[in-house]
N, C-alpha and C positions, 0 to 999 in steps of 0.2 A: 220675168214673163212667165205666166202660168202655162201649163200643158194645154189648157183649152184655148188660150190665145195663140199658141204655136199651131195648133190644129186648125184654127180658123184662118190664120194667115196662109197656111199651106193650102187649104181649100180655096181661098181667094186667089192665090197664085195659079192654081190649076184652072179655076174658072176663067181667069184672064187669058190663059193660053189655049183653052178649049174652043174650037171653032163653033161647036153647037151652042155653047153658052154665049158666045159673042153674037151669034145669029139671033138667039133669043132676046138678048138685050136690044138689038136693032129692031126686032119685030115689036117688042113692047113699046119702044119709042115711037115707032110708026103708028101703032094702035092709039097711043096717047095723043099724038099730033092730029089724028083724024077724029078725035073726040069719042073714041070707043073705049070699052072696058075689056079687061081680060082676066081670066082665072088661070093661075099657074098651080098645077098639082105636081107633087113629087113625093116619092117614098123616102127621099133623103132629106131630113130636116136640116142637114148642114148646107145643102144647096139652097133651101128656102131661106135660111138665115142670111146667106150671102145676098140673095135677091132682095130680101127685106132691107139689109143695110144699104144696098144701092138705091132703093126707093127712098129710104130715109135721107140719104145724102143728097139726093136730087129733089128733096121736098115734094115727093110725089105721094099723094094720098093712097092708102091701101088698107086692107084688112088682112090680118094674119091669124090663121088658125092652124094648130097642130094638136097632137095628142095630149100635150101638156096644158092646153087651154081649158080652164074650168068650164063645166057644162053651162053654168049661168051666163058666162061670157060668150060661149059659142052661140047660145040662143039669142042673146042681145045683138051680137055682131051679125048673125044671120038676118035678123030683123032690119038692121041698118042696110045690109046689102039689098034686101028686097025693097026697102023704101027708096033706095037710090036709083032704082031702075027708071 
């Protein structure tokens, strides 16, 4: 297992135990059930990666942008978000 995998698993375990993240998960589910959309911002890309993996596992559509996203993709994904309103 790589160091990155260990770090991700550790972050996931902390996410599971943290009440704030559990609350966020419940809130996102409620928003989805009511047919609304949400934007999640975080300065911690490790948290965003965990949220992203949860959304992927739940087959929940989403857009993911971070500082590593190439400019062309950021523009295209921004257009998708605007069109989906």
